[in-house]
Residue frames relative to the residue before (quaternion, step in Angstrom):
aa qw qx qy qz dx dy dz
M 1.0000 0.0000 0.0000 0.0000 0.00 0.00 0.00
I 0.1227 -0.7739 0.6172 0.0708 3.53 -1.08 0.75
R 0.2237 -0.7378 0.6165 0.1600 3.54 -1.20 0.56
L 0.1132 -0.7891 0.6031 0.0259 3.54 -0.81 1.08
L 0.1214 -0.7648 0.6307 0.0511 3.54 -1.06 0.87
S 0.0728 -0.7831 0.6166 0.0347 3.58 -0.92 0.92
L 0.0496 0.8050 -0.5848 0.0869 3.56 -0.93 0.96
N 0.3120 -0.6649 0.6422 0.2193 3.53 -1.08 0.81
L 0.3241 -0.8099 0.4612 0.1623 3.57 -0.23 1.30
Q 0.1602 -0.8063 0.5404 0.1795 3.60 1.16 -0.62
H 0.6298 -0.5971 0.2789 0.4111 3.56 0.94 1.11
G 0.6682 -0.5446 0.2988 0.4095 3.59 1.10 0.68
A 0.3707 0.7339 -0.4953 0.2805 3.60 1.20 0.32
P 0.5014 -0.6451 0.4755 0.3262 3.63 -0.86 0.88
G 0.1233 -0.8214 0.5563 0.0230 3.56 -0.91 0.97
A 0.8338 -0.2079 0.1513 0.4886 3.52 -1.25 -0.55
G 0.6544 0.5375 -0.3144 0.4289 3.57 1.06 -0.69
A 0.6558 0.4961 -0.3139 0.4746 3.58 1.26 -0.22
E 0.4477 0.7095 -0.4524 0.3025 3.59 1.24 -0.19
G 0.7877 0.2802 -0.2317 0.4973 3.54 -0.96 0.93
T 0.6785 0.4131 -0.2861 0.5359 3.58 1.31 0.11
P 0.6526 -0.5186 0.3668 0.4131 3.62 -1.20 0.33
L 0.6179 0.5745 -0.3458 0.4106 3.58 1.16 -0.50
A 0.4830 0.6937 -0.4331 0.3130 3.60 1.20 -0.35
S 0.7763 0.2827 -0.1514 0.5426 3.59 1.06 -0.73
A 0.2810 0.7995 -0.4923 0.1989 3.57 1.22 0.42
D 0.2970 -0.7276 0.5941 0.1715 3.56 -1.03 0.88
I 0.1459 -0.8449 0.5102 0.0677 3.56 -0.04 1.28
T 0.4297 0.6423 -0.5084 0.3800 3.61 1.16 0.33
D 0.6190 0.4966 -0.3332 0.5092 3.57 1.27 -0.36
P 0.4729 -0.7120 0.4299 0.2907 3.64 -0.59 1.05
V 0.6372 0.5292 -0.3376 0.4472 3.59 0.97 -0.79
T 0.6768 0.4788 -0.2857 0.4807 3.57 0.92 -0.91
A 0.6252 0.5410 -0.3368 0.4505 3.57 1.00 -0.82
R 0.6526 0.4981 -0.3104 0.4793 3.59 1.01 -0.77
E 0.6220 0.5423 -0.3456 0.4467 3.60 1.01 -0.73
V 0.6405 0.5097 -0.3234 0.4747 3.58 1.02 -0.79
L 0.6715 0.4823 -0.3012 0.4751 3.59 0.92 -0.85
E 0.5995 0.5476 -0.3581 0.4609 3.60 1.10 -0.60
A 0.6517 0.4966 -0.3122 0.4808 3.58 0.99 -0.83
L 0.6356 0.5180 -0.3234 0.4723 3.58 1.04 -0.78
A 0.6482 0.5253 -0.3233 0.4465 3.59 0.92 -0.87
E 0.6323 0.5242 -0.3343 0.4623 3.58 1.03 -0.74
Q 0.6583 0.4889 -0.3118 0.4799 3.59 0.98 -0.78
I 0.6260 0.5327 -0.3377 0.4585 3.58 1.03 -0.74
R 0.6181 0.5353 -0.3475 0.4591 3.60 1.01 -0.75
E 0.6370 0.5269 -0.3306 0.4553 3.59 1.04 -0.73
V 0.6408 0.4950 -0.3184 0.4929 3.59 1.07 -0.71
G 0.2444 -0.8369 0.4586 0.1722 3.59 1.08 -0.74
P 0.2398 0.7983 -0.5297 0.1572 3.63 0.84 0.81
D 0.3873 -0.6719 0.5756 0.2593 3.52 -1.36 0.30
V 0.7669 0.1448 -0.0699 0.6213 3.56 1.26 -0.55
I 0.0872 -0.7772 0.6216 0.0441 3.58 -1.07 0.79
T 0.1078 -0.7553 0.6419 0.0763 3.57 -0.95 0.90
L 0.0997 -0.8137 0.5727 -0.0028 3.56 -0.81 1.06
Q 0.1171 -0.7613 0.6334 0.0743 3.53 -1.18 0.70
E 0.7985 0.2367 -0.2287 0.5041 3.56 -1.31 0.46
V 0.2696 0.7701 -0.5101 0.2723 3.52 0.82 1.15
D 0.2960 -0.7655 0.5504 0.1532 3.58 -0.92 0.95
L 0.0595 -0.7383 0.6689 0.0625 3.50 -1.32 0.55
G 0.8713 -0.0075 -0.0099 0.4907 3.58 -0.69 1.08
Q 0.4410 0.7020 -0.4543 0.3261 3.60 1.17 0.46
R 0.5493 -0.6328 0.4383 0.3253 3.57 -0.97 0.85
R 0.6554 0.5552 -0.3217 0.3983 3.60 0.93 -0.88
S 0.7713 0.2826 -0.1604 0.5473 3.61 1.21 -0.43
G 0.6862 -0.5396 0.2781 0.4007 3.56 1.01 0.87
R 0.4776 -0.6922 0.4073 0.3561 3.58 1.31 0.34
L 0.3524 0.7451 -0.4925 0.2794 3.59 1.09 0.65
D 0.3770 -0.5997 0.6358 0.3065 3.50 -1.39 0.26
Q 0.2503 -0.8442 0.4486 0.1535 3.55 0.21 1.29
A 0.6449 0.5173 -0.3362 0.4511 3.61 0.94 -0.78
A 0.6841 0.4744 -0.2859 0.4745 3.58 0.88 -0.93
E 0.6483 0.5260 -0.3206 0.4476 3.57 0.99 -0.81
L 0.6700 0.4840 -0.3037 0.4739 3.58 0.93 -0.84
A 0.6272 0.5235 -0.3335 0.4705 3.59 1.02 -0.74
R 0.6380 0.5239 -0.3244 0.4617 3.59 1.00 -0.81
L 0.6657 0.5057 -0.3042 0.4567 3.58 0.93 -0.88
L 0.6948 0.4514 -0.2664 0.4925 3.59 1.11 -0.68
G 0.4252 -0.7104 0.4558 0.3266 3.57 1.25 -0.37
W 0.4710 0.6678 -0.4346 0.3787 3.58 1.20 0.60
N 0.3679 -0.7488 0.5155 0.1955 3.56 -1.01 0.86
E 0.7205 0.4483 -0.2465 0.4681 3.58 1.04 -0.76
H 0.3118 0.7199 -0.5720 0.2394 3.56 -0.56 1.18
R 0.0066 -0.7936 0.6081 -0.0201 3.54 -1.18 0.60
F 0.2105 -0.7441 0.6255 0.1037 3.53 -1.04 0.94
A 0.0634 -0.7861 0.6141 0.0301 3.59 -1.03 0.79
A 0.2998 -0.7961 0.5046 0.1472 3.56 -0.38 1.28
T 0.3064 -0.7073 0.6024 0.2071 3.53 -1.08 0.78
Y 0.7747 -0.0383 -0.0412 0.6298 3.56 1.27 -0.38
A 0.3377 -0.7151 0.5800 0.1954 3.54 -1.26 0.54
G 0.6342 0.5019 -0.3951 0.4356 3.55 -0.96 0.90
S 0.6862 -0.4859 0.3553 0.4084 3.52 -1.34 0.09
V 0.5392 -0.6220 0.4569 0.3372 3.57 -1.14 0.61
T 0.7609 0.3462 -0.1947 0.5131 3.61 1.17 -0.43
G 0.7420 0.3790 -0.2206 0.5071 3.60 1.21 0.11
L 0.8066 -0.2386 0.2092 0.4987 3.51 -1.24 -0.63
R 0.1230 0.7875 -0.5923 0.1183 3.57 -0.83 1.00
R 0.0930 -0.7901 0.6050 0.0323 3.55 -1.28 0.37
R 0.6430 -0.4622 0.4152 0.4478 3.52 -1.34 0.02
P 0.4572 -0.7171 0.4406 0.2875 3.62 -0.73 0.95
L 0.4897 -0.6348 0.5062 0.3177 3.56 -1.12 0.66
R 0.7620 0.0356 -0.0048 0.6466 3.55 1.14 -0.79
S 0.4907 -0.7321 0.3913 0.2649 3.54 -0.64 1.14
R 0.6268 0.5583 -0.3548 0.4117 3.62 1.11 -0.46
L 0.2117 -0.8110 0.5147 0.1806 3.61 1.23 -0.46
T 0.2619 0.7969 -0.5009 0.2131 3.57 0.78 1.03
A 0.7493 0.3221 -0.1920 0.5458 3.60 1.22 -0.33
P 0.6311 -0.5553 0.3764 0.3894 3.63 -1.08 0.60
A 0.6536 0.5378 -0.3224 0.4239 3.59 0.99 -0.78
D 0.5696 0.6066 -0.3838 0.4003 3.61 1.22 -0.32
D 0.7114 0.3744 -0.2085 0.5571 3.57 1.29 -0.45
V 0.5650 -0.6426 0.3905 0.3396 3.59 -0.84 0.95
L 0.7689 0.2470 -0.1549 0.5690 3.61 1.08 -0.67
G 0.2553 0.8240 -0.4736 0.1777 3.55 1.27 0.37
P 0.6617 0.4986 -0.3354 0.4484 3.64 0.84 -0.82
V 0.6394 0.5048 -0.3274 0.4787 3.59 1.04 -0.74
R 0.6422 0.5139 -0.3262 0.4660 3.58 0.95 -0.83
A 0.6320 0.5395 -0.3358 0.4436 3.58 0.99 -0.81
L 0.6424 0.5179 -0.3256 0.4617 3.60 1.00 -0.79
L 0.6984 0.4402 -0.2549 0.5035 3.58 1.18 -0.62
G 0.5298 -0.6538 0.3925 0.3712 3.56 1.30 0.08
Q 0.5404 0.6164 -0.3959 0.4138 3.58 1.21 0.47
P 0.4979 -0.6533 0.4748 0.3158 3.60 -1.12 0.59
P 0.6430 -0.4573 0.4059 0.4612 3.60 -1.24 0.07
A 0.2836 -0.7630 0.5588 0.1589 3.57 -1.12 0.64
G 0.1606 0.7860 -0.5857 0.1157 3.54 -1.08 0.74
F 0.2476 -0.7384 0.6156 0.1205 3.50 -1.40 0.04
G 0.3282 0.7683 -0.5043 0.2184 3.59 -0.86 0.80
N 0.6666 -0.4670 0.4012 0.4202 3.53 -1.17 -0.76
A 0.0974 -0.7871 0.6053 0.0673 3.55 -1.26 0.33
L 0.1450 -0.7567 0.6321 0.0831 3.51 -1.30 0.49
L 0.0440 -0.7905 0.6105 -0.0230 3.57 -0.89 1.02
T 0.0795 0.7981 -0.5956 0.0446 3.59 -1.06 0.68
R 0.4231 -0.6789 0.5427 0.2560 3.52 -1.23 0.58
L 0.6182 0.5551 -0.3238 0.4526 3.59 1.33 -0.12
P 0.6027 -0.5688 0.4032 0.3881 3.62 -1.16 0.43
V 0.1945 -0.7651 0.6065 0.0943 3.56 -1.05 0.85
T 0.2527 -0.7936 0.5384 0.1287 3.58 -0.81 0.98
A 0.8062 -0.0004 0.0038 0.5916 3.61 1.17 -0.41
W 0.1746 -0.7477 0.6330 0.0985 3.53 -1.21 0.75
R 0.0090 0.7892 -0.6140 0.0024 3.57 -1.12 0.68
V 0.1315 -0.7621 0.6278 0.0880 3.55 -1.23 0.58
Q 0.0989 -0.7918 0.6027 0.0127 3.55 -0.91 1.02
R 0.3390 -0.7266 0.5556 0.2200 3.60 -0.81 0.93
L 0.2160 -0.7986 0.5549 0.0871 3.55 -1.02 0.87
G 0.5544 -0.6214 0.3929 0.3900 3.60 1.24 0.09
R 0.4561 -0.7088 0.4821 0.2390 3.53 -1.33 0.12
G 0.4414 -0.6878 0.4773 0.3229 3.60 1.10 -0.39
P 0.6699 -0.5314 0.3400 0.3914 3.59 -1.26 0.26
A 0.5291 -0.5901 0.5007 0.3481 3.54 -1.30 0.40
L 0.3282 -0.7326 0.5655 0.1890 3.54 -1.23 0.55
V 0.1392 -0.7882 0.5974 0.0501 3.59 -0.74 1.10
T 0.0058 -0.7974 0.6029 -0.0249 3.57 -0.76 1.06
R 0.3669 -0.7219 0.5467 0.2130 3.54 -1.08 0.78
R 0.0364 -0.8248 0.5642 -0.0112 3.58 -0.81 0.97
G 0.7011 0.4082 -0.2665 0.5203 3.60 1.26 0.11
E 0.6019 -0.5969 0.4065 0.3409 3.56 -1.29 0.28
N 0.7004 0.4646 -0.2645 0.4728 3.58 1.06 -0.76
A 0.3246 -0.7845 0.4998 0.1717 3.56 -0.37 1.25
W 0.6801 0.4854 -0.2896 0.4669 3.60 1.20 -0.45
D 0.6032 0.5553 -0.3552 0.4490 3.59 1.26 -0.13
P 0.4274 -0.7196 0.4796 0.2636 3.62 -0.55 1.11
R 0.6259 0.5552 -0.3424 0.4275 3.59 1.14 -0.57
S 0.5676 0.5974 -0.3770 0.4229 3.58 1.28 -0.14
Y 0.7139 0.4199 -0.2403 0.5063 3.58 1.26 -0.13
R 0.1789 -0.7558 0.6215 0.1022 3.51 -1.20 0.66
V 0.1597 -0.7823 0.5982 0.0683 3.55 -0.85 1.02
A 0.0743 -0.7920 0.6060 0.0044 3.55 -0.71 1.12
T 0.2327 -0.7756 0.5721 0.1305 3.56 -0.63 1.11
S 0.4726 -0.6781 0.4901 0.2767 3.56 -1.11 0.69
T 0.5180 -0.6307 0.4874 0.3103 3.54 -1.24 0.57
M 0.5189 -0.6163 0.4945 0.3262 3.56 -1.06 0.75
R 0.1772 -0.7839 0.5884 0.0895 3.59 -1.05 0.75
N 0.0349 -0.8034 0.5937 0.0302 3.56 -1.18 0.50
L 0.3245 -0.6973 0.6061 0.2027 3.51 -1.42 0.15
I 0.0767 -0.7769 0.6234 0.0424 3.58 -0.81 1.00
S 0.0454 -0.8225 0.5664 -0.0251 3.57 -0.77 1.05
A 0.1288 -0.7724 0.6189 0.0610 3.53 -1.26 0.56
E 0.2934 -0.7016 0.6179 0.1996 3.55 -1.04 0.81
V 0.1114 -0.8415 0.5280 -0.0259 3.53 -0.41 1.32
M 0.2712 -0.7300 0.6057 0.1631 3.55 -1.06 0.83
V 0.1632 -0.7731 0.6061 0.0912 3.56 -1.12 0.73
P 0.0584 -0.8442 0.5326 0.0132 3.60 0.21 1.23
G 0.8242 0.3457 -0.1918 0.4055 3.53 -1.32 0.33
D 0.8656 -0.1194 0.1081 0.4742 3.50 -1.22 -0.76
P 0.4942 -0.6671 0.4609 0.3135 3.62 -0.93 0.79
T 0.6466 0.4256 -0.3259 0.5428 3.60 1.16 -0.42
V 0.2442 -0.8534 0.4398 0.1367 3.50 0.39 1.35
S 0.7250 0.3088 -0.2153 0.5767 3.59 0.89 -0.83
A 0.4382 -0.7701 0.3934 0.2453 3.53 -0.14 1.38
G 0.8600 0.1677 -0.1393 0.4614 3.53 -0.96 0.98
R 0.5253 0.6795 -0.4109 0.3057 3.58 1.17 -0.37
H 0.7953 0.2876 -0.1289 0.5178 3.58 1.00 -0.83
A 0.2083 0.8323 -0.4984 0.1244 3.57 1.19 0.45
A 0.7640 0.3460 -0.1901 0.5104 3.59 0.99 -0.80
G 0.5296 0.6699 -0.3865 0.3485 3.59 1.25 0.04
P 0.7256 -0.4192 0.3068 0.4512 3.58 -1.29 -0.16
A 0.6380 -0.5020 0.4038 0.4217 3.54 -1.29 0.31
V 0.1512 -0.8042 0.5718 0.0583 3.54 -0.98 0.85
T 0.3398 -0.7239 0.5711 0.1851 3.50 -1.31 0.41
P 0.5139 -0.6610 0.4351 0.3313 3.62 -0.84 0.85
I 0.1818 -0.7180 0.6593 0.1292 3.53 -1.24 0.66
D 0.3401 -0.7744 0.4950 0.1991 3.58 -0.46 1.16
G 0.7764 -0.1922 0.1602 0.5785 3.55 1.05 -0.77
F 0.0174 -0.7824 0.6225 -0.0049 3.55 -1.24 0.37
T 0.3539 -0.6913 0.5749 0.2574 3.56 -1.32 0.17
V 0.0902 -0.7992 0.5943 -0.0019 3.53 -0.75 1.12
A 0.0697 -0.8084 0.5845 0.0060 3.57 -1.02 0.78
A 0.2187 -0.7538 0.6087 0.1158 3.54 -1.25 0.61
T 0.0902 0.7902 -0.6033 0.0592 3.55 -1.08 0.73
H 0.1688 -0.7280 0.6538 0.1189 3.53 -1.40 0.26
L 0.1908 -0.8407 0.5026 0.0655 3.55 -0.40 1.24
A 0.7009 -0.4887 0.3403 0.3925 3.53 -1.36 0.33
T 0.5480 -0.6234 0.4514 0.3275 3.55 -1.24 0.46
R 0.5975 0.5285 -0.3648 0.4801 3.62 1.21 -0.37
V 0.4973 -0.6976 0.4277 0.2884 3.57 -0.71 1.09
D 0.6753 0.4921 -0.3184 0.4477 3.61 0.85 -0.87
T 0.6650 0.4889 -0.3059 0.4746 3.59 0.97 -0.83
A 0.6373 0.5284 -0.3291 0.4543 3.58 0.98 -0.83
G 0.6371 0.5315 -0.3271 0.4523 3.58 1.01 -0.76
E 0.6586 0.4917 -0.3060 0.4806 3.57 0.96 -0.84
Q 0.6625 0.5024 -0.3071 0.4630 3.58 0.96 -0.81
L 0.6341 0.5213 -0.3369 0.4611 3.59 1.02 -0.74
A 0.6377 0.5157 -0.3308 0.4668 3.60 0.96 -0.79
A 0.6639 0.4911 -0.3014 0.4766 3.59 0.97 -0.85
A 0.6450 0.5245 -0.3228 0.4524 3.58 0.99 -0.82
W 0.6906 0.4680 -0.2987 0.4634 3.58 0.86 -0.90
C 0.6053 0.5517 -0.3537 0.4518 3.59 1.04 -0.69
A 0.6657 0.4908 -0.2973 0.4771 3.59 0.95 -0.87
L 0.6775 0.4968 -0.2923 0.4568 3.58 0.94 -0.90
A 0.6705 0.5281 -0.3061 0.4217 3.59 0.92 -0.89
S 0.6151 0.5492 -0.3530 0.4421 3.61 1.20 -0.33
L 0.6303 0.5268 -0.3189 0.4727 3.59 1.30 -0.20
P 0.6880 -0.4760 0.3263 0.4401 3.61 -1.21 0.32
G 0.2747 -0.7889 0.5343 0.1291 3.57 -0.94 0.92
P 0.5090 -0.0355 -0.8310 -0.2217 1.45 -2.49 0.04
H 0.4019 -0.7389 0.5088 0.1834 3.56 -1.29 0.41
V 0.0520 -0.7657 0.6406 0.0239 3.53 -1.18 0.73
L 0.0565 -0.7783 0.6253 0.0010 3.56 -0.89 1.01
A 0.0401 0.8180 -0.5688 0.0757 3.58 -0.70 1.07
G 0.4230 0.7101 -0.5102 0.2378 3.54 -1.16 0.57
D 0.6323 -0.4788 0.4402 0.4208 3.49 -1.42 -0.17
L 0.1193 -0.8395 0.5295 0.0265 3.56 -0.19 1.30
N 0.3133 -0.7695 0.4942 0.2560 3.61 1.27 -0.22
L 0.5883 0.4988 -0.3802 0.5104 3.54 1.15 0.77
R 0.4210 -0.6857 0.5274 0.2728 3.56 -1.06 0.69
T 0.7246 -0.4724 0.2780 0.4179 3.56 -1.25 0.45
H 0.6893 0.4733 -0.3009 0.4586 3.61 0.84 -0.88
Q 0.6302 0.5298 -0.3373 0.4565 3.60 1.12 -0.58
V 0.6254 0.5106 -0.3308 0.4887 3.58 1.08 -0.71
A 0.6631 0.5129 -0.3076 0.4501 3.58 0.89 -0.94
A 0.6526 0.5401 -0.3207 0.4237 3.59 0.97 -0.83
L 0.6244 0.5477 -0.3411 0.4402 3.60 1.12 -0.56
G 0.2473 -0.8377 0.4616 0.1547 3.59 1.18 -0.53
V 0.4437 0.7190 -0.4544 0.2822 3.61 1.13 0.39
A 0.8003 0.0192 0.0263 0.5987 3.58 1.15 -0.54
R 0.4893 -0.6587 0.4987 0.2793 3.56 -1.34 0.15
E 0.3446 -0.7485 0.5261 0.2105 3.57 -0.77 1.00
V 0.0718 -0.7509 0.6552 0.0419 3.54 -1.15 0.80
G 0.7138 0.3853 -0.3115 0.4950 3.54 -0.95 0.85
T 0.1342 -0.7872 0.6004 0.0411 3.52 -1.20 0.62
G 0.5365 0.6437 -0.4648 0.2861 3.54 -1.35 0.11
D 0.4552 -0.6769 0.5104 0.2722 3.56 -1.07 0.76
T 0.1806 -0.8232 0.5350 0.0590 3.57 -1.00 0.83
Y 0.8005 0.2281 -0.1093 0.5433 3.61 1.17 -0.28
P 0.5586 -0.2788 -0.7793 0.0549 1.50 -1.83 1.78
A 0.6891 -0.5367 0.2959 0.3866 3.56 -1.17 0.59
R 0.6387 0.5565 -0.3479 0.4017 3.59 0.96 -0.80
K 0.7799 -0.0623 0.0638 0.6195 3.58 0.89 -0.93
P 0.1641 -0.8306 0.5228 0.0995 3.60 0.31 1.20
D 0.0154 -0.8104 0.5856 -0.0030 3.56 -0.94 0.90
H 0.7829 0.1139 -0.1439 0.5944 3.60 1.25 0.19
R 0.4270 -0.7105 0.5176 0.2123 3.53 -1.28 0.44
I 0.0437 0.7827 -0.6202 0.0287 3.58 -0.79 1.05
D 0.6257 0.4622 -0.3310 0.5342 3.58 1.34 -0.01
H 0.0247 -0.8538 0.5140 -0.0785 3.55 -0.46 1.23
V 0.2032 -0.7127 0.6520 0.1600 3.50 -1.42 0.35
L 0.0628 -0.8169 0.5729 -0.0227 3.57 -0.65 1.16
T 0.0414 -0.7769 0.6270 0.0399 3.54 -1.20 0.58
D 0.7828 -0.3737 0.2168 0.4478 3.57 -1.31 0.04
P 0.5712 -0.6004 0.4341 0.3533 3.60 -1.09 0.71
W 0.4872 -0.6535 0.5001 0.2923 3.54 -1.15 0.66
P 0.4791 -0.6696 0.4706 0.3172 3.65 -0.85 0.84
V 0.1967 -0.7690 0.6001 0.0995 3.55 -1.19 0.65
D 0.5213 -0.6195 0.4801 0.3375 3.54 -1.28 0.35
A 0.7657 -0.3852 0.2514 0.4496 3.58 -1.32 -0.08
D 0.6973 0.4438 -0.2648 0.4967 3.56 1.21 -0.46
G 0.5877 -0.6176 0.3560 0.3827 3.57 1.26 0.19
R 0.5174 0.6337 -0.4251 0.3872 3.60 1.24 0.24
P 0.5363 -0.6341 0.4371 0.3454 3.62 -0.93 0.83
L 0.4530 -0.6872 0.5026 0.2644 3.54 -0.97 0.89
A 0.5599 -0.5555 0.4847 0.3782 3.54 -1.27 0.43
E 0.6934 -0.5193 0.2959 0.4026 3.57 -1.16 0.60
A 0.6755 0.4883 -0.3047 0.4608 3.59 0.86 -0.92
D 0.6679 0.4912 -0.3027 0.4701 3.59 0.98 -0.83
A 0.6278 0.5414 -0.3375 0.4459 3.57 1.05 -0.75
A 0.6525 0.5217 -0.3150 0.4504 3.57 0.99 -0.84
A 0.7225 0.4216 -0.2337 0.4955 3.57 1.11 -0.68
S 0.3969 0.7400 -0.4693 0.2732 3.58 1.26 -0.07
P 0.5078 -0.6647 0.4483 0.3151 3.63 -0.80 0.95
R 0.5737 0.6090 -0.3801 0.3944 3.57 1.10 -0.64
W 0.7712 0.3125 -0.1670 0.5288 3.57 1.10 -0.69
A 0.6922 0.5035 -0.3048 0.4177 3.58 0.73 -1.05
G 0.6717 0.5099 -0.3018 0.4447 3.57 0.98 -0.78
E 0.7160 0.4209 -0.2474 0.4989 3.57 1.20 -0.41
G 0.4509 -0.7043 0.4455 0.3197 3.58 1.26 0.02
R 0.5266 0.6188 -0.4081 0.4163 3.59 1.13 0.64
P 0.1955 -0.8072 0.5418 0.1288 3.61 -0.07 1.17
L 0.4658 -0.6206 0.5465 0.3151 3.50 -1.26 0.48
L 0.2872 -0.7370 0.5814 0.1904 3.54 -1.19 0.52
R 0.1176 -0.7690 0.6236 0.0773 3.53 -1.17 0.63
A 0.4450 -0.6577 0.5334 0.2913 3.56 -1.24 0.47
V 0.2401 -0.7712 0.5779 0.1168 3.56 -0.77 1.09
D 0.7757 -0.0700 0.0710 0.6231 3.56 1.12 -0.71
S 0.0364 0.7973 -0.6019 0.0257 3.58 -1.18 0.42
G 0.0987 0.7954 -0.5953 0.0578 3.53 -1.29 0.25
T 0.3372 -0.7025 0.5773 0.2441 3.54 -1.34 -0.15
R 0.0425 -0.7871 0.6141 0.0383 3.54 -1.27 0.37
T 0.3472 -0.7001 0.5851 0.2166 3.54 -0.98 0.89
L 0.1824 -0.8145 0.5489 0.0452 3.55 -0.69 1.16
V 0.7293 -0.4693 0.2866 0.4071 3.55 -1.30 0.19
V 0.7459 0.3017 -0.1922 0.5618 3.59 1.20 -0.43
S 0.7744 0.4419 -0.2825 0.3539 3.52 -1.46 0.15
D 0.4000 -0.6682 0.5739 0.2533 3.49 -1.39 0.40
H 0.6159 0.4622 -0.3534 0.5312 3.58 1.32 0.33
A 0.3827 -0.6374 0.5983 0.2990 3.54 -1.27 0.37
G 0.4683 -0.6469 0.5138 0.3136 3.55 -1.14 0.55
T 0.1792 -0.7673 0.6033 0.1232 3.58 -1.14 0.59
W 0.0750 -0.8043 0.5894 0.0103 3.57 -0.92 0.93
V 0.0477 -0.7855 0.6169 0.0099 3.54 -1.24 0.54
D 0.2950 -0.7160 0.6079 0.1755 3.55 -1.16 0.78
L 0.0948 -0.8172 0.5685 -0.0051 3.55 -0.76 1.11
D 0.0771 0.7637 -0.6409 -0.0013 3.55 -1.14 0.67
A 0.6175 -0.5798 0.3938 0.3569 3.56 -1.27 0.26
V 0.4139 -0.6756 0.5561 0.2510 3.53 -1.19 0.68
V 0.0181 0.7942 -0.6070 0.0220 3.59 -0.86 0.96
C-alpha cells in the first residue's frame, strides 16, 4: 500500500492552517522565516505519513519565498532523497520570464536573467510543479501541456482605443512523472496501516503531478493530453494535482478514474474539490457495465499486461499551514 498526498503549495504562503499561530503573519521573503514555515509544513506532512507527495505552484529562487529551492528544501526536511522540480516558466514571477530551456533550471542559461542572477550570487528563478518520494525512482520525465489561448477583456468605453482592452496570457503547464519502485513490505510506511484492511503489494507504479489551466475547456484538453502521456508509461498509473476542475467535470471527461474524496478549496472552509487523484479506468463488460473486483483483476486487458488495477483503501483531506488549498491524500493498493 502507498499513501499519496497532493497539495497546491501556493509558493509556501501561510494559509488558513496557520491562523492563530505566529506563522500567520510570517514574512517569507526572509529566507530564515521561509524555512521555518516549510519546517512546520514538514512536521504536518510527517503526521499525514505519505510515501509520495505531488506539489503545484512551487517556487525556485523567487524573492517572494526567500529565494529557496522549495522542493529540495522540503525533501531535505523530510529526509527524502528522491525529488524533482519541473518549471512551467523560468524567470521572476513579477518580471521577465520565458518557457524554460530545461525544466530543472540547474544552469544560469536556463533562466532568461540567469547569468545576471549568477553574478549577484542568486540561483535561477522559476515556478512550476514538483514530485517528492521516499521510494526509489527509476526514471523521471517531463511533458509540456501547452498554455491555452490568451484572454482578452474590455475595460474601457472606447472600443477603438487599444488601451480599452486587457490581454492576459495563460501560464504554461506541464506534467512531471516518476517511475517508482515499491520494495519490501506492502505497508510501505511502517506501522501506519497495522489495524487497517488486508493489502496487496504494489511492485511499482508511475505517478505524475500537474497543475491545469483555470479555463475549463483548456483544462480538459490538458488533462486528456496529460493522461495520454502518462498511460504510455509503465503502469499502474496515478495522476494527482490541482486540475482546476470540479469532480463532475473530471468524471464527464472519462479519461481516468478518480480515487479519494473530500473538498479541498478554499482551505478555510472547503466546499468543493479541484485537487484530484486519478488512476486507470475500471474495466467494463460487453455492455459497458463495470466489472466486479475479482473479474476486473482477471481482465485480459490488465492481467495480460502485468498492470494491476489500483483501489482506494482510505482517503481524506487536511488543511495545512500553507496554501489556500487543503491537501488531499489517498491510500492505494492493488486489486486482486
